[in-house]
Structures are given as C-alpha cells and as structure tokens.
N, C-alpha and C positions, 0 to 999 in steps of 0.2 A: 314467304306469306305476308300479304300487305295488308292493313286495315283502312278502310274506307272513312273518314270523317268528314261528315259535310260542313261545306264552311258556314252555313247558318246556325250550326249548333254549336262552332267551334271557332273561333277567328283565327287566322293564319299567324303560326309560329315557327320558332326555330325546331327541327327536327334533327335529332343527332344520329348520325350510322355509326353504328360499333366499329370501330377499327380505323376508322378516318376522320384525322385530326380537323378538320373543317366542318363546319354544319352545314346541313343540306335543307333546302324546302322543295320537295318534289309535288309541284303544281301540277294539276291534270288540267285536262282540255274544260272543263267543265267548274272550274275553279274550286274542286275539292285537292285536298292536301292528302297524299300517299304517305305514311308515317310508318317508317322503317320497325317492326315489330318484331325483332329477332328473339328476343328472350321470350314473348308470349306464344311465341308460334313454336317456339322449341319446348317448351313447358307442355304445351298442348300436345304436340306428337308423343311425347314421351307419356304423359296422361293417357293417350289412346292406347298405346302400345302395353300400357299395364294393364288398361282394361281388357285389352285382348287376351294377355296371357294369363291372368284370373280368370277370366271366362273359361278356355282351355283347361287350364288346372282343376277348376269346379266340375266340368262338365266332361272332360275327357281326360283323368287325371294318368290314365297309363300310358296312354299315347304321348301328354304332354312330358312327362317325367323322362320317357324312352327316349325324347328328343332333345331332352337337356341333357341326359347321360352321353347321347351319342354326341351334342356339342363340346364336351368336354372331357373326352373319352383319353385324351392326352395328360389330363391334369389329375393324378391320384388322389390330391387333397380333397376336390371338387367332387370326384368320383363318390369318394367314400362320406361325404357330407350328404350327397344325393339319394344315397344307398341307405344312409340312416332316415332320411325323410321318406323315403319309399317305405320304411318299416313302419313310420308311424302312421303311415298313409294307409298301410296293411295290403302293401304292392309287393308280394313277394319278387325278387330277383334271382331268374335261375341262373346256375353256374354255366360255363361255357359248354357247347354240345356240339361236337365236330359233326353229327348229322343234321344239325337244325340251326347252328348259328349262323347268322350273316356277318357282314361288315360291322352294322352298325347296332345300337342296342334297339330290340323288335318288340313290339306288344304280342304278348300270347295270352288270350284272354284277359284274365286279371292278374295276370305276372308279366315280368319283363323278362326275356331272354338277354342275356351278356352276350354284348358284340366282341367280334374276334380284335377289331381295331385297339381296344383296350387290354389285350392280352401281352406285356410284355416280350421283347424278343420274336414277334411275328410282325415284319414288314408287310409293305403292300406288295410284294413280289409273292411271300409265303401264302398271305392271305388270298390272294387271286389265283395263287396253284391250286391252294385246299378246293375253294370253291368250284374252280374248273372242273378238277378231278371227282368233285363230288356229283356234280351234272352229267358226266361222264359215265359214271358208275350209277347211274339212274336215281340219282337223288340222296342215294345213301350209302354208305362205306359198311360192310358187310363183318369186319374183324377189323382190330389192329393190324395184321398182317396187309389185309385188303388195302388199307388207308394207306400203309407204306409202299405198296407195289404201285398205287395209282399216283400219288403225288410226286413231284419232283424232288427228287432226295437232296438236287444240288442248292436248292430255296428252300426247303422244308428240312432243316439239315437236325443234327442231333438234338444241340441246343434248343431248337424250336418244338422238337418233340418232348423232350424233357418239359418244357415250361407248359405244353399242354395237358401233359400226363398230371404234373402236381396241382394243376388248375382245376382237376375234374372233368376234363374235356371228353374224356373215354370211357365214360361212365358207361354208356349205353353197351358196353362190349365186358368191362368188366368192373367192379366195386374195388377190386384188389389193385390199387395204385403200385406196388411193389412189385406185383407180378410184370406189368408195363415196363418200368424202371429197369430192371434186370434184363429184359429181353430185347432193350433198345438195339445193344450193336449187333448181336444176332438175327434180328428182322432187317436191321437196314441192309447186314452183308447179304441177306438171300434176296431183299429186295431189287437191291443193284445189280446180282447174279441175273435175275429172271428178269430184267429190264434189259441187260445186255443181249440175253438170248432173243427176246423179243424184237428189239433192233437190228439183230444180225440175221432174224429168219430163222434160225434155229430153234428145233422144237424138239421137247423130249418125248420119247417113245411112250412112255406112261401117259404123257399128259396129253398125247394126241387119241389115245384109246379112251381118256375121261371126257375129252371134247369141251367146248364151251370156251368162250373167250378169255373167262376169269378163272377158268380152271386146267389151260393148256401146258402149264409147267408143273414143276415138282411140288409137292404138299408143302405148304408153308410149317415152318418151327412151330413146334408148341410151347405157349406159356409156361414158364417155371412153374414148378409147386412150392411157393415161398409162400409164407404169412406176410397179411398185410400188413402194412404201416400202422401204430397204433393213432386214435382219432385226432390227438392233441398234435402228432407230429404232421398229420393233413393239414390240420390247420394252420400250423406255424410254416409250411410251406406257402401257404395261401397268402400270408399275412409279407412274408419276406418278399415273396412276387408282385402282387399285387399292391400291397400298403394296406391291404384290408383282408376280413375273411369274405368270402363269398358263399361256400356251401352250408356253412351252418358258422355261429358265434359262440365260441367256449362258455358264455352267460347262457344260451338256450336251455341248457341242461339246469341251470340254476332256477328256474322259475319257480318252485316251491319255494325255495330260500328266499326269494326276492319277494314275492307275498309275505311273507311272515315278517322279513325284516324292514320292509318298505325304506330302502337304502336311498339315498339321495343322488342326484346325477351329477356326474364328474363335472358336467357342463354348466350346473347352478351352482357351484361352490360360491361363486359371488356373492349369491343373494343372502347367505347366512352369516350372522355376527360371527364376531372370533369367539365369543363366550359358550356356542351353542354346541354340545356334544353330537355328532354326526356318526353317523354309519354309511359306508359304501361297500359295494360289493364289483370289484374289479379284478381285471387280468394285470399281472405285472409283466409289462414287455421288457422293461430294462432296468439294471442296477447298477448304480454308480455310488463306489463307498469311498472315502476321502477321510483324510485324518485332520481334527482341528488344530489349531494354535497349541492347545494343551497335550496334543497328541492323541485325544479319545477319537475312536472312529464313530461315524454317523454316514448315513445312507438318502440318497436322492433316486425315486423310484419312478418310472414310466409307468403310468396307469391307464388302464383304459377300460371303457365300459359301454353301454350301448349307443350313449350320449355323445361321446366323444372322449378325447384323453386329457390329462392333468397331470402334474406333478405331483408326486408326494416326498414328503422329509420325514427323516426318522431321527430324533436327534440322539445323542450319545447315549443316554441313561435308558431310553425305550430300545435303542438298539441292541446293546449288550442283552437285553432279554429275549430279543424275539430273531436276533439275526441268523439263528441254526433253521427257522421256519421259512424265510424269505428265499424264494427261489423263482426265477424266471419262468415264464411261460403257465405258470401255477395261476388260481383264481383264489382269492384271500376275502374276507371280510375286514374291513378297516373301520376303528374306532379312531375318531381325534376331531378335529377342528379347523375350519378356514381360515386362512391367513391371506390377506392380500396387501402387499407394500407397493406405495405408489400408483402407477397404474397398470401396473403387471396384472396377468393372468393369475386367479385366487391360486394357491396352494392347499393341498392338505397336509396338515400337520396329524402324522401318524401317532397315537398314542398305544396302540395294541391291534394286533392282527391275529386272524386265525385261518387257516385254509377251511373252503367252505364243507368240503367233504367231511371235515371232522368237527365242523359247528355242530350243536345240538340245541334241541328246547325242551322245555317240560310239558307234558301233556298230562293234565287233571280231567280224571272220568269224573262226569257227575250225572245223576239220574233227574230227569224232570223236576222232581218235588226238591231236591237240592238247589237245582238252579234258580227256581223261584223261593227258596227261603232266605229272609232277611239274615239271620243267625248265621247261615252257611256264609252269604256274602262276606258279613264282617269279620268272622276268623280267618276266612281265605286272605281278605284284604290285610289283616294283620298280619298273618304269616309273610307274605311277600313283601309287605313293606318293611320287615326288620331284615329282610336276605338281600332288598333292594337298597337301602340308604344306608346301612350300617357303616360304610367307608366314605360316605359323602359322595359317591358317584352316581350316574344315573345307571342302571341296570341294564347287562347288554345280552341278556339270556331272555329269550322271548317266551312267554306263558300261555299257551292254548288249554283250551276248556273242550272237553268232548262231551257233549250232550247226547246221550241215547236213550231212544224211546222205541225200542222192538226193532224194527229192520232201518228204521229213521235214524242216523247220524248228524249231528250237525258239529262243526268247530268253530270256534269263535276266540280268535286271537285277542287276547286282553291289553288294554292299554298298555302304552310305553312306561306309565307310571309305575307299574305293578311287573316290570320286568325285574331278573335279580340279577345277583353278580355270579354267584356259586352254585352250579348245579346239586352237587352232592348233599352238602347241608340241607338245601333248600327242599330236596326230594324226601330225605330223611325226617324232615320238621313235618311236612304234609302229611307222609304216613303215619306220625306219630299221632296225629291229629283227627286219624283215620280217614284220609282223603286216600283214594287210588291215583297215585301218581307214579310218574317214570319218565326217565330222560329217551329222548326219540333225536335220532337225528334230522337237520334240516330239510336236508335231501334223501328219501327214504329209498330204500331199493325196491319196494314196491308203491307206488303210490296209493295210499287211500282215498284220494280223491279231494283231498284237502283245499278247501277254498275258503280262508279264514276272512274274518270281517273284524273291521276294529271296535271293540266294545268294551267298557267297563264292568266289572263285576258288581 
C-alpha cells in the first residue's frame, strides 16, 4: 500500500524502505512522492481484521466460536480456553455424536456440536470412513452393531471405538458407556465375520428370510447387562482423552455451593493481595507430595475450576491436618491466600480444605416480624460475631436466613463478616437465644430453590 503525498503540501524528502539499506525517493510522473508506508498499512490491515472479527463475534457468536474452535481443533489448550469462553457466552458445547457430528465444529441452533477432528485417535481416514458409512446408511446409524458393521474396521479400529465411547459419541444408542466398552471385542468379531460373508457373497438362510440390506446376516450380539460407570469416572475419561471435560463439568453440580460461597476464580488469583483470605471451589487433578529439607511432608496440587487451572501449595503444618482428606478427582472448598513470586503465575497457598459434599451452612428461620425487628438484628449479629472472630480468623461457614411468610419463602445469605468458624456451638448458641437454627449441607439432596443474595443483618 502506498500513500500519495502532494508535492505542493510537502517538499521532496528521503523516504526509507524497510529492509533496504539505501534510502529511496519514489518520484511519480506528476512530481508527487510515493512514500513507503509499510507500518501504517500493516496496522491498518490488522485493525480492519479486528473490526471484522469483533463484528462477527457480536452478531454471529455461535458461528464465530464454531469457526474458532475448528481452526484450533488440534490444540487442546486453546480448545479448552475457547470452550470456557463459550460457557461465559451461554453457548453450549454438545459432546461428539456419531450420528450428527461432522469433521468440524458445527453450529446447532444456539449450541455448537463437537467436531470429530478434535477427537484424539481419529485420523482423517477414520473420520472419512465414518462419514461415508453414515451417508451410506441413510444419514444415521441405527445401533452400535450397525455402526461397527458399516464402517471399515481396518481404519476405525478398536482404539478409535474406545475413544469414541469414552467421549460419549454413542449416547444416541445408550448412555451406559460400560456396556459399549465391554462389547467392543464381541461386536468387532461379529462385524468382521458379517463383512466377510457379505464380500464373499454368502448369505445366511435365516438372513434371506428376514430380507433387507441391513438385516441379511445373523442378528447382532446384544449389549452385556453390566452397570454403568460412575459419573466421576466418565468425566475422568473425557479429561484424560480430550484434556478437558465435555459432557459436563464436575463443578456443574456445585452451583448451590458456588452461589453461597462466592469463591474466587483460579484465573483471578493474581488480582488479590497476599493477606486476603480467599475461598475457592476446585477439582483436584493431581497431587505431588515432597519432603522438605527438614524431612516434613508437603504437597503441590493441580487445581481446576471453570475459569482455568492453578497450583495449590499445602505447607507441612496444614498438610499434616488435611492429608487424609485430599484425593484426586474430588471437589473441595479450599481456604487460603494468593501468592505470586517474581513473574510466575499466582499460586494458592492452602490453609484448610473440606470436600464440598461434606460442607455445611447454618440456616436460621425468621418470621417477617423478626426480620424487621432491630433488636433481633442486634442479638443475631452479636451471636454470630462471637463465633466468627473468636480465633481472629474470618469465618468459613456461611449463614443463611430463611424468611417465611405463608407460602412465600426467601433466602438471604448474610454478609461474609457474619460467617462463623464452627457450626455446632453456633447452632447451640442460636437455639439458646430462641432462634430456629440448624446445619444444612451446601449441596442439598433436594434443592429448595435456594437463590441467596448478599445482605447484612
């Protein structure tokens, strides 16, 4: 791109071409100077592309994110980052579906369907074989047996089948992934034999009587009657294969706890000071235990939440207290502080931990009259403060007030300054002062529709 400068406005001058040692004057026939403006043209082009992509993301978010995921389908880290972005944009990422997925990530209404190109152990040949077989089968496989028979087993081998099962690609046939995993060898042997008979022109007598192209051979073996894998194990398989969770996230079931605790995002640890007590709800991916120079044991944890990953550090004194609790693939509420040394990513210095399933809150029942009574506020505040600041630590147990008025029941989470350290003595003290108080799990078995809001008493 050139910039035309009229000679009358600017006198002739040396113009330097980037990459060329000598200076050059580009004089045009009309006496104007053509100045090499590589830097300006380059930045202008980038600005124009930025405008285009911003426009697409704002007006066609599903299509834009699908294209972005497709262009980075071989990069697990970027895929995970973009999937998290989709979550924040309320765009659902649907797991691979053997009857619907294409090579690329594809828009599906307000969702994006996972592309087969991002599934490990599936090369171009295997994907091409699947799509061709699906088209030949009328655009849809009728069962797992039908899939094994239609595809080329030399290309879509046992490893590819196992990967597709663990990613949830056969959910259209059954949600029991264990059944499919247990039947792979039997189904492949049957499909190979059936293919051999078809290619040799031999037909089973009973198959002839049944008729139809897809029923002309012996009936397929049935899936074994085995219990399904635990949900946590399914998610672990997805994480190991894809590098991230796809069908759901372990923290999806923790929404009631997240609403109450308002934990920090691991990705935002660097935004907090070293003295601020923080809480985080995260999954433990890895545990690395070491011995210090003094021979004490401490641990480094690989933590993950919806925002990303971070390293958790448990020093010897704390590790001695909570070592028996910490396990991989479990979700915990962690309390601690952020620490950032030099230019490294912030670490989470863990001071305490509790499995989310075991965590509890204190529920205080109030009538509308009590809720509007200043004396009630004063007494309640005094009780909670005495149990929250006695050991000079910020309380870890949230307190929720339930205000009932006939059929109407509202839940109000008290401000963090009124949280307490220990549940049992606090509940006993509240009951002693004639408050209806009880301990309840943060994740109730039957959700009461708790939608707490932050408010001081």
